[in-house]
MITORZA-444214 format. One record per residue (C-alpha): residue in one letter; x negated, y, z negated. Coordinates in Angstrom, 1 decimal. Example, Ala and Ser with C-alpha at 12.3 -4.5 7.8 and 13.67 -1.06 7.14 Angstrom:
R / a / -12.3 / -4.5 / -7.8
R / s / -13.7 / -1.1 / -7.1
# end
This chain:
R / m / -124.0 / 67.3 / -98.7
R / n / -126.8 / 69.2 / -100.6
R / f / -125.5 / 70.8 / -103.3
R / v / -128.2 / 73.5 / -103.7
R / e / -128.6 / 74.3 / -100.3
R / e / -124.6 / 74.7 / -100.1
R / l / -125.0 / 77.2 / -102.8
R / r / -127.8 / 78.9 / -101.5
R / w / -126.3 / 79.5 / -98.1
R / r / -123.0 / 80.6 / -100.6
R / g / -125.2 / 83.3 / -102.1
R / m / -124.7 / 81.6 / -105.9
R / i / -128.1 / 80.6 / -106.6
R / h / -129.7 / 83.3 / -108.9
R / d / -132.6 / 81.0 / -110.6
R / l / -132.7 / 76.7 / -110.9
R / m / -135.5 / 75.2 / -113.1
R / p / -138.1 / 73.2 / -111.2
R / g / -137.1 / 69.6 / -110.2
R / t / -133.5 / 70.6 / -109.7
R / e / -133.0 / 70.3 / -106.2
R / e / -134.8 / 66.8 / -106.2
R / q / -132.9 / 64.8 / -109.4
R / l / -129.7 / 65.8 / -107.1
R / q / -131.1 / 64.5 / -104.3
R / k / -132.2 / 61.3 / -106.2
R / e / -128.8 / 60.1 / -107.5
R / m / -125.4 / 60.9 / -108.6
R / t / -125.8 / 63.4 / -111.5
R / s / -123.4 / 64.9 / -114.0
R / a / -123.6 / 68.6 / -114.8
R / y / -121.5 / 70.6 / -117.5
R / v / -120.5 / 74.5 / -117.4
R / g / -119.3 / 75.7 / -120.7
R / i / -115.8 / 77.8 / -120.9
R / d / -114.9 / 80.0 / -123.2
R / p / -111.7 / 79.1 / -124.1
R / t / -110.7 / 82.3 / -126.4
R / a / -107.3 / 82.7 / -124.2
R / d / -105.0 / 80.3 / -122.7
R / s / -105.6 / 80.8 / -119.1
R / l / -108.7 / 81.7 / -117.1
R / h / -109.3 / 84.7 / -115.3
R / i / -111.4 / 85.2 / -112.1
R / g / -114.4 / 86.0 / -114.1
R / h / -114.5 / 82.1 / -114.8
R / l / -113.9 / 81.2 / -110.9
R / v / -117.6 / 81.5 / -110.1
R / s / -118.5 / 78.6 / -112.7
R / v / -115.4 / 76.6 / -111.3
R / m / -116.2 / 76.8 / -108.0
R / m / -119.6 / 75.7 / -108.5
R / l / -118.2 / 72.5 / -110.3
R / r / -116.0 / 72.3 / -107.3
R / h / -118.8 / 72.2 / -104.6
R / f / -120.7 / 69.9 / -107.4
R / q / -118.1 / 67.5 / -107.2
R / r / -117.5 / 67.6 / -103.7
R / a / -121.4 / 66.9 / -103.2
R / g / -120.9 / 63.7 / -104.8
R / h / -122.2 / 64.6 / -108.4
R / r / -119.8 / 64.3 / -111.7
R / p / -118.7 / 67.8 / -113.0
R / i / -118.4 / 67.9 / -116.6
R / a / -116.4 / 71.1 / -117.6
R / l / -117.1 / 71.6 / -121.6
R / v / -114.5 / 74.0 / -123.5
R / g / -116.2 / 75.5 / -126.3
R / g / -114.0 / 75.3 / -129.3
R / a / -116.7 / 75.1 / -131.6
R / t / -119.2 / 78.0 / -130.1
R / g / -115.5 / 80.0 / -129.4
R / m / -115.4 / 80.0 / -133.1
R / i / -118.8 / 81.9 / -133.2
R / g / -118.9 / 84.1 / -130.3
R / d / -121.9 / 84.4 / -127.8
R / p / -123.9 / 87.6 / -127.8
R / s / -125.0 / 87.2 / -124.2
R / m / -123.7 / 90.6 / -122.9
R / k / -121.7 / 91.7 / -125.6
R / s / -121.8 / 94.6 / -127.4
R / a / -120.0 / 93.2 / -130.7
R / e / -118.8 / 90.6 / -132.1
R / r / -115.7 / 88.8 / -131.2
R / n / -112.4 / 87.5 / -133.0
R / l / -112.7 / 84.0 / -134.0
R / l / -109.8 / 81.4 / -133.7
R / d / -108.2 / 78.8 / -135.0
R / e / -107.8 / 75.2 / -134.4
R / t / -104.3 / 75.2 / -133.4
R / t / -105.1 / 78.0 / -131.1
R / l / -108.0 / 76.3 / -129.5
R / r / -106.3 / 73.3 / -128.5
R / h / -103.3 / 75.1 / -126.5
R / n / -105.8 / 77.1 / -124.9
R / q / -108.0 / 73.8 / -124.1
R / e / -104.9 / 72.2 / -122.5
R / s / -103.8 / 75.2 / -120.7
R / i / -107.2 / 75.4 / -119.2
R / r / -107.7 / 72.0 / -118.2
R / k / -104.1 / 72.0 / -116.1
R / q / -105.9 / 75.4 / -114.1
R / l / -108.9 / 73.5 / -113.8
R / a / -107.2 / 70.2 / -112.3
R / r / -106.2 / 72.8 / -109.2
R / f / -109.9 / 72.6 / -108.6
R / l / -111.5 / 69.0 / -109.7
R / d / -110.5 / 65.8 / -109.6
R / f / -109.9 / 64.5 / -113.2
R / d / -107.7 / 61.8 / -112.4
R / s / -108.8 / 59.6 / -109.8
R / d / -111.1 / 56.1 / -110.5
R / a / -113.7 / 57.4 / -108.5
R / p / -117.5 / 57.4 / -110.3
R / n / -117.8 / 60.9 / -109.8
R / a / -114.3 / 62.0 / -111.5
R / a / -114.4 / 65.0 / -113.7
R / r / -114.5 / 65.1 / -117.3
R / l / -113.3 / 67.6 / -120.0
R / v / -115.0 / 68.0 / -123.3
R / n / -114.5 / 70.5 / -126.4
R / n / -117.6 / 70.7 / -128.6
R / y / -115.0 / 71.3 / -131.4
R / d / -114.9 / 67.2 / -131.3
R / w / -118.7 / 66.6 / -132.2
R / m / -119.4 / 69.8 / -134.3
R / k / -116.6 / 69.5 / -136.6
R / g / -117.8 / 66.6 / -138.4
R / y / -121.5 / 68.2 / -138.6
R / s / -122.7 / 69.2 / -141.9
R / f / -124.5 / 72.6 / -142.1
R / l / -127.5 / 70.8 / -143.8
R / n / -127.5 / 68.1 / -141.4
R / f / -127.8 / 70.3 / -138.3
R / i / -130.5 / 72.6 / -139.8
R / r / -132.4 / 69.5 / -140.7
R / d / -131.6 / 67.4 / -137.2
R / i / -131.7 / 70.3 / -134.8
R / g / -133.2 / 73.3 / -136.5
R / k / -136.5 / 72.5 / -137.2
R / h / -137.0 / 71.8 / -133.6
R / i / -136.4 / 75.2 / -132.3
R / t / -138.9 / 78.0 / -133.8
R / v / -137.6 / 81.8 / -134.4
R / n / -140.0 / 83.2 / -132.2
R / y / -138.5 / 81.2 / -129.4
R / m / -135.1 / 82.2 / -130.1
R / m / -136.1 / 86.2 / -130.8
R / a / -137.7 / 85.9 / -127.4
R / k / -134.5 / 85.4 / -125.6
R / d / -132.9 / 88.5 / -123.7
R / s / -129.5 / 87.9 / -125.3
R / v / -130.6 / 88.4 / -128.8
R / k / -133.3 / 91.1 / -127.8
R / k / -130.7 / 93.4 / -125.8
R / r / -128.5 / 93.2 / -128.9
R / l / -131.3 / 93.8 / -131.8
R / g / -132.4 / 96.8 / -129.3
R / s / -129.2 / 98.5 / -128.8
R / e / -128.4 / 101.5 / -130.5
R / s / -124.8 / 100.7 / -131.3
R / n / -126.5 / 99.6 / -134.7
R / v / -124.3 / 96.8 / -134.6
R / g / -127.0 / 94.4 / -134.9
R / l / -126.9 / 90.8 / -134.7
R / s / -125.3 / 88.2 / -137.2
R / f / -126.6 / 85.2 / -138.1
R / t / -123.4 / 83.4 / -136.8
R / e / -124.1 / 84.6 / -133.2
R / f / -127.8 / 84.4 / -133.5
R / s / -127.0 / 80.3 / -134.1
R / y / -125.5 / 80.1 / -131.0
R / q / -127.9 / 79.3 / -128.6
R / l / -129.1 / 76.3 / -131.1
R / m / -125.3 / 74.9 / -130.7
R / q / -125.2 / 75.5 / -127.4
R / g / -128.5 / 73.6 / -127.0
R / y / -127.1 / 71.2 / -129.1
R / d / -123.9 / 70.6 / -126.8
R / f / -126.4 / 70.0 / -124.1
R / l / -128.4 / 67.2 / -126.1
R / h / -125.2 / 65.8 / -127.3
R / l / -123.8 / 65.4 / -123.4
R / y / -127.1 / 64.4 / -122.6
R / r / -126.7 / 61.6 / -124.9
R / h / -123.6 / 60.3 / -124.3
R / e / -122.5 / 61.5 / -121.2
R / g / -125.9 / 61.1 / -119.4
R / c / -125.7 / 64.8 / -118.2
R / r / -129.0 / 66.0 / -116.8
R / l / -128.3 / 69.6 / -115.8
R / q / -126.1 / 72.6 / -117.5
R / m / -125.0 / 75.4 / -114.7
R / g / -123.2 / 78.9 / -115.7
R / g / -123.9 / 82.6 / -115.0
R / s / -127.6 / 84.2 / -114.9
R / d / -126.9 / 86.0 / -118.5
R / q / -126.4 / 82.2 / -120.0
R / w / -130.1 / 81.0 / -118.5
R / g / -131.7 / 81.7 / -122.2
R / n / -128.9 / 79.3 / -123.8
R / i / -129.4 / 76.9 / -121.1
R / t / -133.1 / 76.2 / -121.1
R / t / -133.1 / 76.5 / -124.9
R / g / -130.6 / 72.6 / -124.5
R / t / -133.3 / 71.9 / -122.3
R / e / -136.4 / 72.4 / -124.8
R / l / -134.2 / 70.4 / -127.1
R / i / -133.8 / 67.6 / -125.1
R / r / -137.4 / 67.8 / -123.9
R / r / -138.8 / 67.6 / -127.9
R / i / -135.9 / 65.5 / -129.3
R / e / -135.7 / 62.7 / -126.5
R / a / -138.4 / 63.5 / -124.7
R / g / -136.1 / 63.5 / -121.7
R / e / -136.1 / 65.7 / -118.5
R / a / -133.3 / 68.0 / -118.1
R / f / -132.4 / 70.8 / -115.7
R / a / -130.9 / 74.3 / -115.2
R / l / -128.9 / 76.1 / -112.6
R / v / -127.6 / 79.7 / -112.5
R / c / -125.7 / 81.9 / -110.6
R / p / -125.7 / 85.5 / -110.3
R / l / -123.5 / 87.7 / -112.0
R / i / -120.6 / 89.1 / -109.9
R / t / -120.4 / 92.7 / -109.3
R / k / -118.6 / 94.5 / -106.7
R / a / -120.4 / 96.5 / -104.1
R / d / -120.5 / 99.7 / -105.8
R / g / -122.1 / 98.3 / -108.9
R / t / -118.9 / 98.0 / -111.3
R / k / -117.5 / 95.6 / -113.1
R / f / -116.2 / 92.3 / -111.0
R / g / -112.8 / 91.2 / -111.9
R / k / -111.4 / 94.4 / -113.5
R / t / -108.5 / 96.0 / -112.7
R / e / -106.8 / 99.3 / -114.7
R / s / -104.2 / 96.5 / -116.4
R / g / -107.3 / 94.5 / -117.3
R / n / -108.3 / 90.9 / -116.3
R / v / -107.0 / 89.4 / -113.3
R / w / -105.7 / 85.7 / -114.9
R / l / -105.0 / 82.7 / -113.2
R / d / -101.9 / 82.5 / -114.9
R / r / -98.9 / 83.7 / -113.5
R / r / -98.1 / 85.3 / -116.8
R / y / -100.2 / 87.5 / -117.1
R / t / -101.0 / 88.5 / -113.5
R / s / -98.1 / 87.6 / -111.2
R / p / -99.1 / 85.5 / -107.6
R / y / -98.5 / 88.7 / -106.0
R / a / -100.7 / 91.0 / -107.7
R / f / -103.5 / 88.2 / -107.9
R / y / -102.8 / 87.6 / -103.8
R / q / -103.2 / 92.0 / -103.7
R / f / -106.5 / 92.1 / -105.6
R / w / -108.4 / 90.0 / -103.4
R / l / -106.8 / 91.7 / -100.4
R / n / -107.6 / 95.0 / -101.4
R / v / -111.4 / 94.2 / -101.9
R / s / -113.8 / 96.1 / -99.9
R / d / -115.6 / 94.6 / -96.5
R / e / -118.6 / 94.3 / -97.9
R / d / -117.1 / 92.6 / -101.0
R / a / -114.8 / 90.1 / -99.1
R / a / -118.2 / 89.0 / -96.8
R / r / -119.5 / 87.8 / -100.0
R / y / -116.5 / 86.6 / -101.9
R / i / -115.2 / 84.3 / -99.0
R / r / -118.6 / 82.6 / -99.6
R / i / -118.0 / 82.0 / -103.4
R / f / -114.5 / 82.1 / -103.8
R / t / -113.8 / 79.2 / -101.0
R / a / -114.8 / 76.3 / -99.5
R / l / -114.7 / 77.2 / -96.1
R / d / -117.6 / 76.1 / -94.2
R / r / -120.4 / 78.1 / -92.7
R / e / -119.2 / 77.7 / -89.2
R / e / -115.4 / 78.7 / -90.2
R / i / -116.6 / 81.6 / -92.2
R / a / -118.9 / 83.5 / -89.3
R / s / -115.7 / 82.8 / -87.0
R / i / -114.2 / 85.2 / -89.6
R / e / -116.9 / 87.3 / -89.6
R / e / -117.0 / 87.7 / -85.8
R / q / -113.0 / 88.6 / -86.0
R / q / -113.8 / 91.1 / -88.8
R / a / -116.6 / 92.8 / -86.8
R / a / -114.2 / 93.1 / -83.8
R / a / -111.5 / 94.5 / -85.5
R / p / -112.0 / 95.9 / -88.7
R / h / -108.9 / 97.4 / -89.4
R / l / -107.3 / 94.0 / -89.0
R / r / -108.8 / 92.8 / -92.1
R / h / -109.6 / 89.5 / -91.4
R / l / -112.3 / 88.5 / -94.0
R / q / -109.6 / 90.0 / -96.6
R / k / -106.7 / 88.3 / -95.4
R / r / -107.9 / 85.0 / -95.3
R / l / -109.9 / 85.1 / -98.5
R / a / -106.7 / 86.4 / -100.3
R / r / -104.9 / 83.4 / -98.3
R / e / -107.3 / 80.6 / -99.5
R / i / -107.8 / 81.5 / -102.9
R / t / -104.0 / 82.3 / -103.9
R / i / -102.8 / 78.6 / -102.3
R / m / -106.1 / 77.3 / -104.2
R / v / -104.9 / 78.8 / -107.6
R / h / -101.0 / 78.9 / -107.0
R / s / -99.4 / 77.2 / -104.4
R / v / -98.5 / 77.5 / -100.6
R / e / -95.1 / 78.9 / -101.6
R / d / -96.8 / 81.4 / -103.8
R / y / -98.9 / 82.6 / -101.2
R / e / -96.1 / 83.1 / -98.4
R / m / -93.9 / 85.0 / -101.2
R / a / -96.7 / 87.2 / -101.6
R / v / -97.3 / 87.8 / -98.3
R / e / -93.5 / 88.9 / -97.7
R / a / -93.4 / 90.8 / -100.6
R / s / -96.5 / 92.8 / -99.1
R / n / -94.5 / 93.4 / -96.0
R / i / -91.5 / 94.9 / -98.0
R / l / -93.9 / 97.7 / -99.3
R / f / -96.2 / 97.9 / -96.2
R / g / -94.7 / 96.5 / -93.3
R / n / -91.1 / 96.3 / -91.3
R / s / -89.3 / 93.5 / -93.5
R / t / -85.5 / 93.9 / -93.5
R / s / -83.1 / 93.5 / -96.4
R / d / -83.1 / 89.4 / -95.7
R / s / -87.1 / 89.1 / -96.6
R / l / -85.9 / 91.2 / -100.1
R / k / -82.9 / 88.8 / -100.7
R / k / -85.6 / 86.0 / -100.4
R / l / -88.2 / 87.3 / -103.5
R / d / -87.7 / 86.2 / -106.4
R / e / -87.2 / 88.0 / -109.9
R / e / -91.0 / 87.6 / -110.8
R / t / -92.1 / 88.7 / -107.3
R / l / -89.3 / 91.5 / -107.3
R / l / -90.7 / 93.0 / -110.5
R / a / -94.6 / 92.7 / -110.1
R / v / -93.8 / 94.4 / -106.3
R / f / -91.9 / 97.1 / -107.7
R / d / -93.9 / 97.2 / -111.0
R / g / -94.3 / 101.4 / -112.4
R / v / -91.3 / 102.1 / -110.0
R / p / -89.0 / 104.4 / -111.4
R / r / -86.1 / 102.2 / -112.8
R / f / -82.2 / 102.9 / -113.7
R / e / -79.9 / 101.0 / -115.5
R / v / -76.7 / 100.8 / -113.9
R / s / -73.4 / 99.0 / -115.3
R / k / -72.3 / 96.0 / -113.4
R / d / -68.2 / 97.4 / -114.6
R / a / -68.9 / 100.2 / -111.9
R / l / -70.2 / 97.6 / -109.0
R / r / -67.2 / 95.2 / -109.6
R / a / -64.7 / 97.8 / -108.4
R / g / -67.5 / 99.2 / -106.0
R / v / -69.1 / 102.4 / -106.3
R / r / -70.1 / 104.9 / -103.6
R / a / -73.3 / 105.3 / -102.3
R / v / -73.5 / 109.4 / -103.2
R / e / -72.1 / 108.7 / -106.3
R / l / -74.5 / 105.9 / -107.5
R / l / -77.4 / 107.4 / -106.7
R / t / -76.5 / 111.1 / -108.0
R / e / -74.5 / 110.4 / -111.2
R / q / -75.2 / 106.7 / -112.7
R / a / -78.8 / 106.4 / -111.1
R / p / -80.8 / 110.1 / -110.7
R / v / -82.5 / 109.0 / -107.4
R / f / -81.5 / 112.0 / -106.1
R / p / -80.8 / 115.8 / -108.3
R / s / -77.6 / 116.6 / -106.1
R / k / -74.9 / 115.0 / -103.8
R / g / -76.0 / 117.4 / -101.4
R / e / -79.4 / 116.9 / -101.1
R / m / -78.2 / 113.1 / -100.7
R / r / -76.4 / 113.7 / -97.9
R / k / -78.9 / 115.6 / -96.1
R / l / -81.2 / 113.4 / -96.2
R / v / -78.8 / 110.4 / -95.4
R / q / -77.9 / 112.3 / -92.1
R / s / -81.9 / 112.2 / -91.3
R / g / -82.2 / 108.9 / -91.9
R / g / -84.4 / 109.1 / -95.1
R / v / -82.2 / 106.6 / -97.3
R / s / -82.3 / 103.1 / -97.8
R / v / -80.4 / 100.6 / -100.0
R / n / -82.0 / 97.5 / -100.1
R / k / -84.2 / 97.8 / -97.1
R / e / -81.6 / 98.9 / -94.8
R / k / -80.7 / 102.8 / -93.7
R / l / -77.7 / 104.1 / -95.1
R / t / -75.5 / 105.8 / -92.5
R / d / -73.0 / 107.1 / -95.0
R / p / -73.5 / 108.5 / -98.0
R / e / -69.6 / 107.5 / -98.9
R / a / -70.4 / 103.7 / -98.2
R / v / -69.2 / 101.6 / -100.7
R / i / -71.8 / 99.8 / -103.0
R / n / -70.3 / 96.6 / -104.8
R / e / -71.5 / 93.5 / -106.5
R / a / -72.4 / 92.0 / -103.0
R / f / -75.4 / 94.0 / -103.0
R / l / -77.2 / 92.6 / -105.9
R / i / -80.5 / 91.2 / -105.5
R / n / -81.3 / 87.9 / -108.1
R / n / -77.9 / 89.2 / -109.4
R / k / -79.3 / 92.3 / -111.3
R / y / -81.5 / 94.5 / -108.9
R / i / -80.5 / 97.0 / -106.2
R / l / -83.7 / 99.0 / -104.4
R / a / -82.9 / 102.6 / -103.2
R / q / -85.3 / 103.9 / -101.2
R / k / -86.0 / 108.0 / -100.6
R / g / -88.5 / 108.7 / -97.6
R / r / -90.9 / 106.4 / -96.8
R / k / -92.9 / 105.6 / -99.9
R / n / -90.4 / 106.5 / -102.6
R / y / -88.6 / 103.5 / -104.4
R / f / -86.0 / 103.6 / -107.0
R / l / -85.2 / 100.0 / -108.7
R / l / -81.6 / 100.1 / -110.3
R / v / -81.2 / 97.4 / -112.9
R / v / -77.8 / 96.3 / -113.3
R / h / -75.9 / 95.2 / -116.9
# end
């Protein structure tokens, strides 16, 4: 597989240094991508770089994921308007281990193949490097004029916010450049990849390698991903879409991809899946023939949910989606685990109900008016029951006097009430 050609048709190349493609066709090459370890989970903004490493390994090359423990203590000024909070070593090590587990779903770290992936942390080679030695060995090779010409620096210095640029941040590109030099020396790394905002930092590394080692190194960057409307990719009203289920449930993760626009789905399915050109073309034909069936979105959501989570999580997410938007039954509802149930009904009104009342059994008309005020009056509830507009656990309620007891509990804790087609209420039983 020609790696550069693969990325090119997927729309994943913004720029590359002359000679990069020739180097990759000549021999197995090591390349690295830097990952910010400021959280103990990756979010979908990281996925473009991770997919680049995945395709790189599929093409027979050796991927290196660099966790920026040292640079994470500084903060990259690129595309930022203010300096970031700095992290301590304990937090960084925890974050590194969490990130490695997530990367292992995309990359082969553990086989004995010559192109097995490596995970490194630049804190390991920076922590013992004295400031005096660093500025003597590295700083003297790069001029201030060269550093000032980088877009990331000019953007911050020219901003109207008067935040300025600290010396700490200004030194970031030198540190990232040294990372490339270190990996060139110790891992035979010849290529660094990243987002287009990293071009300046990456080329500082190639320049250091040229000046200090008289060696040749390369750079390849992908475009920054945006939505079709120009807004930032990967953000929702509640913030980042994370890969860790503690922060973004598999259901919410699946829904994010399912709800992208047709135009975005056509781009994202190339970038965020390993589906080949022929299969994507076939899905696009299906989409064109029946856009309302959203074949692109469904396949995109399926592929990436399974890749990040599991087949079981994907199936649970589909089941959960049918509960809200399809004609699912109470059996489907009872299959949901607590995490998915709460994710599906996040934001719906909740009422606390005593378990003692359910032990003896309570009439539905009392439960949904007195214990949980889903209805303002018993008369209104009876009227809606008669017209078939009330459901308990996705089953139509035909008699307002029906007895609700512990047998109705989902996950031994919840009852779902529905008023009309779209108004849900979650009864939390204690």
